[in-house]
C-alpha positions as MATLAB code, in Angstrom:
seq = 'MDAETEHPQLRSIMANLGREICRPLDSLRLGIGRFLDETDRPLSEAERAHAQTMLALCDDLGLLTRERLGGPPPAD';
ca = [
     107.138    5.677   69.218;
     107.051    8.882   67.401;
     106.114   12.329   68.256;
     102.747   12.146   66.370;
     101.526    8.798   68.108;
     102.627   10.047   71.534;
     100.907   13.414   71.219;
      97.774   13.139   68.718;
      97.367   17.171   68.994;
     101.120   17.414   67.526;
      99.618   16.990   63.669;
      96.710   19.662   63.946;
      99.509   22.082   65.535;
     102.161   21.057   62.735;
      99.386   21.580   60.271;
      98.375   25.194   61.450;
     101.769   26.080   61.380;
     102.266   24.923   57.834;
      99.215   26.942   56.995;
     100.540   30.132   58.929;
     103.957   29.948   57.018;
     102.321   28.982   53.411;
      99.595   31.807   53.410;
     102.197   34.515   53.044;
     104.166   32.510   50.647;
     101.208   31.898   48.665;
     100.542   35.732   48.533;
     104.106   36.634   47.643;
     104.050   34.364   44.828;
     100.739   35.625   43.606;
     102.294   39.069   43.693;
     105.587   37.869   41.741;
     103.068   36.664   39.143;
     101.233   39.862   38.984;
     104.574   41.483   38.354;
     105.798   39.071   35.630;
     102.234   39.618   33.738;
     102.344   43.298   34.189;
     102.110   44.898   30.841;
     102.344   48.605   31.346;
     106.252   48.611   31.168;
     108.482   45.898   29.593;
     110.767   43.947   32.333;
     114.462   43.834   31.494;
     115.903   40.207   31.189;
     117.508   40.590   34.664;
     114.147   41.483   36.492;
     112.306   38.588   34.693;
     115.098   36.211   35.705;
     115.088   37.294   39.486;
     111.351   37.147   39.506;
     111.349   33.733   38.139;
     114.134   32.778   40.746;
     112.086   34.310   43.605;
     108.722   32.239   42.125;
     110.905   28.870   42.329;
     112.276   29.693   45.712;
     108.647   30.282   46.970;
     107.552   26.956   45.325;
     110.488   24.985   46.760;
     109.807   26.568   50.509;
     106.099   25.729   50.121;
     106.637   22.104   49.071;
     108.981   21.747   51.940;
     106.859   23.187   54.361;
     104.016   21.321   53.275;
     106.052   18.102   53.282;
     107.109   18.610   56.654;
     104.430   20.262   58.444;
     101.410   19.835   56.312;
      99.280   22.856   55.221;
      96.990   23.959   52.262;
      97.710   22.661   48.689;
      99.475   25.322   46.955;
      97.585   28.360   45.310;
      97.421   28.588   41.427;
];
């Protein structure tokens, strides 16, 4: 028997934990997106590349969290 079968409440606890982890990730991702869309000053290639890397890391961590713990779908 796996842990979810032995402890039915575990699935709910894991999904809640997933939501708590994903909420700030989604906020961070939205903030980075706004930074990239900022029009009041041009971004250097290094800034743009760094922001794109941070977006990819947020996406990867969010996906991993949702796969392992559950949680809300990704924010668009």
